[in-house]
C-alpha positions as YAML, in Angstrom:
chain: A
units: angstrom
residues:
- id: 1
  name: MET
  ca: [215.07, 44.06, 81.10]
- id: 2
  name: ARG
  ca: [216.25, 44.09, 77.67]
- id: 3
  name: TYR
  ca: [213.13, 44.72, 75.78]
- id: 4
  name: ARG
  ca: [212.43, 47.78, 78.44]
- id: 5
  name: PHE
  ca: [215.82, 49.13, 77.16]
- id: 6
  name: VAL
  ca: [215.11, 48.98, 73.57]
- id: 7
  name: CYS
  ca: [211.53, 50.30, 73.92]
- id: 8
  name: VAL
  ca: [211.96, 52.94, 76.52]
- id: 9
  name: ILE
  ca: [215.46, 54.19, 76.99]
- id: 10
  name: PHE
  ca: [216.82, 53.90, 73.31]
- id: 11
  name: PRO
  ca: [213.99, 56.21, 71.78]
- id: 12
  name: ALA
  ca: [214.46, 58.70, 74.56]
- id: 13
  name: VAL
  ca: [218.18, 58.88, 73.84]
- id: 14
  name: ALA
  ca: [217.80, 59.20, 70.11]
- id: 15
  name: LEU
  ca: [215.14, 62.04, 70.88]
- id: 16
  name: ALA
  ca: [217.51, 63.68, 73.01]
- id: 17
  name: LEU
  ca: [220.29, 63.62, 70.21]
- id: 18
  name: VAL
  ca: [217.75, 64.71, 67.53]
- id: 19
  name: GLY
  ca: [216.71, 67.79, 69.63]
- id: 20
  name: CYS
  ca: [220.34, 68.95, 69.87]
- id: 21
  name: THR
  ca: [220.79, 68.88, 66.53]
- id: 22
  name: MET
  ca: [217.87, 71.01, 65.49]
- id: 23
  name: GLY
  ca: [219.08, 73.39, 68.51]
- id: 24
  name: ARG
  ca: [222.17, 73.97, 66.49]
- id: 25
  name: VAL
  ca: [220.49, 74.44, 63.38]
- id: 26
  name: ASN
  ca: [218.06, 77.18, 65.02]
- id: 27
  name: SER
  ca: [221.17, 78.93, 66.51]
- id: 28
  name: ARG
  ca: [222.88, 79.28, 63.44]
- id: 29
  name: VAL
  ca: [219.67, 80.93, 61.75]
- id: 30
  name: ALA
  ca: [219.67, 83.25, 64.95]
- id: 31
  name: TYR
  ca: [223.60, 83.79, 64.30]
- id: 32
  name: TRP
  ca: [223.07, 84.71, 60.73]
- id: 33
  name: GLN
  ca: [220.01, 86.88, 61.32]
- id: 34
  name: LYS
  ca: [222.21, 88.97, 64.02]
- id: 35
  name: GLN
  ca: [224.92, 89.25, 61.90]
- id: 36
  name: THR
  ca: [223.13, 90.29, 58.57]
- id: 37
  name: GLU
  ca: [221.47, 92.95, 60.58]
- id: 38
  name: ILE
  ca: [224.77, 94.35, 61.52]
- id: 39
  name: HIS
  ca: [226.76, 93.70, 58.67]
- id: 40
  name: VAL
  ca: [224.42, 93.69, 55.65]
- id: 41
  name: PRO
  ca: [221.98, 96.46, 56.49]
- id: 42
  name: VAL
  ca: [219.48, 97.85, 53.68]
- id: 43
  name: GLY
  ca: [221.14, 100.03, 51.40]
- id: 44
  name: ILE
  ca: [224.84, 98.41, 51.89]
- id: 45
  name: SER
  ca: [226.46, 98.02, 48.41]
- id: 46
  name: LEU
  ca: [226.38, 94.73, 47.06]
- id: 47
  name: ASP
  ca: [230.28, 94.74, 46.76]
- id: 48
  name: ASP
  ca: [230.45, 95.27, 50.62]
- id: 49
  name: ALA
  ca: [227.89, 92.84, 51.34]
- id: 50
  name: GLN
  ca: [229.98, 90.36, 49.16]
- id: 51
  name: LYS
  ca: [233.16, 91.14, 51.06]
- id: 52
  name: PHE
  ca: [231.66, 90.47, 54.30]
- id: 53
  name: PHE
  ca: [230.26, 86.87, 53.25]
- id: 54
  name: VAL
  ca: [234.02, 86.38, 51.95]
- id: 55
  name: SER
  ca: [235.24, 87.31, 55.42]
- id: 56
  name: GLN
  ca: [232.92, 84.77, 56.86]
- id: 57
  name: GLY
  ca: [233.91, 81.95, 54.78]
- id: 58
  name: LEU
  ca: [230.82, 81.84, 52.57]
- id: 59
  name: GLU
  ca: [230.23, 83.55, 48.84]
- id: 60
  name: LEU
  ca: [227.21, 85.69, 48.24]
- id: 61
  name: ARG
  ca: [226.11, 84.36, 44.47]
- id: 62
  name: CYS
  ca: [223.85, 85.54, 41.97]
- id: 63
  name: CYS
  ca: [221.27, 84.67, 40.87]
- id: 64
  name: MET
  ca: [217.86, 83.59, 42.20]
- id: 65
  name: SER
  ca: [214.43, 84.07, 41.08]
- id: 66
  name: GLY
  ca: [210.86, 83.25, 42.39]
- id: 67
  name: PRO
  ca: [207.45, 84.36, 43.10]
- id: 68
  name: ASP
  ca: [208.52, 86.98, 45.60]
- id: 69
  name: ILE
  ca: [212.35, 87.11, 44.71]
- id: 70
  name: HIS
  ca: [213.72, 89.25, 41.92]
- id: 71
  name: ASN
  ca: [217.39, 90.02, 41.22]
- id: 72
  name: ALA
  ca: [218.60, 88.44, 44.37]
- id: 73
  name: TYR
  ca: [221.77, 86.63, 45.40]
- id: 74
  name: SER
  ca: [222.25, 83.86, 47.91]
- id: 75
  name: ALA
  ca: [224.87, 82.55, 50.31]
- id: 76
  name: THR
  ca: [224.60, 78.97, 52.07]
- id: 77
  name: GLU
  ca: [226.03, 77.47, 55.19]
- id: 78
  name: ARG
  ca: [225.76, 73.85, 54.67]
- id: 79
  name: ASP
  ca: [225.12, 71.00, 56.96]
- id: 80
  name: VAL
  ca: [224.19, 72.94, 59.95]
- id: 81
  name: GLY
  ca: [222.23, 69.89, 61.59]
- id: 82
  name: ARG
  ca: [220.32, 66.94, 60.86]
- id: 83
  name: PHE
  ca: [216.89, 65.63, 61.69]
- id: 84
  name: VAL
  ca: [216.30, 61.84, 60.86]
- id: 85
  name: PHE
  ca: [217.00, 61.61, 57.04]
- id: 86
  name: THR
  ca: [216.92, 65.30, 56.61]
- id: 87
  name: GLU
  ca: [220.12, 67.66, 56.48]
- id: 88
  name: TYR
  ca: [219.53, 71.14, 57.14]
- id: 89
  name: SER
  ca: [221.39, 74.29, 55.92]
- id: 90
  name: VAL
  ca: [221.08, 78.03, 56.43]
- id: 91
  name: LEU
  ca: [220.12, 79.91, 53.30]
- id: 92
  name: ILE
  ca: [220.69, 83.70, 53.07]
- id: 93
  name: VAL
  ca: [218.95, 85.75, 50.61]
- id: 94
  name: ALA
  ca: [219.83, 89.45, 49.62]
- id: 95
  name: ASP
  ca: [217.45, 91.07, 47.08]
- id: 96
  name: VAL
  ca: [219.50, 93.53, 45.29]
- id: 97
  name: SER
  ca: [218.25, 96.79, 43.74]
- id: 98
  name: ALA
  ca: [218.79, 98.26, 40.34]
- id: 99
  name: ASN
  ca: [221.62, 100.64, 41.58]
- id: 100
  name: GLN
  ca: [223.27, 97.41, 43.01]
- id: 101
  name: THR
  ca: [222.50, 98.02, 46.71]
- id: 102
  name: ILE
  ca: [221.01, 95.73, 49.27]
- id: 103
  name: ASP
  ca: [217.07, 96.25, 49.44]
- id: 104
  name: ARG
  ca: [216.02, 92.96, 51.93]
- id: 105
  name: VAL
  ca: [217.86, 90.23, 53.70]
- id: 106
  name: ARG
  ca: [216.04, 86.89, 54.74]
- id: 107
  name: VAL
  ca: [218.08, 84.08, 56.66]
- id: 108
  name: LEU
  ca: [216.05, 80.85, 56.08]
- id: 109
  name: ARG
  ca: [216.50, 77.19, 57.33]
- id: 110
  name: ILE
  ca: [216.23, 74.73, 54.45]
- id: 111
  name: GLY
  ca: [216.24, 71.00, 54.77]
- id: 112
  name: VAL
  ca: [216.88, 68.28, 52.03]
- id: 113
  name: GLY
  ca: [216.04, 64.66, 52.39]
- id: 114
  name: LEU
  ca: [213.42, 61.89, 52.39]
...
């Protein structure tokens, strides 16, 4: 009977708990997608975007660069969920134009771990 618990019940419970935490990660991504659509639309000033993130307890920080990222700022909500040995955060990337307005906003799920 003990063997059955370990081999059948324990993995099922573990998978259910893991699924719940990934659900939280996905819900936070959806939350930030909606909030940035409403409060950080394309064309808003960088100053107003920074004020919005401060009101949410985050900081929109300079500077990011990469293959498709030029003059971008980012904000991160850390540790929104875990999956096995990976910790997930929500990364919000705002591309900023030369006249200091927001060109594009992306909301990403990032995982760090083994």
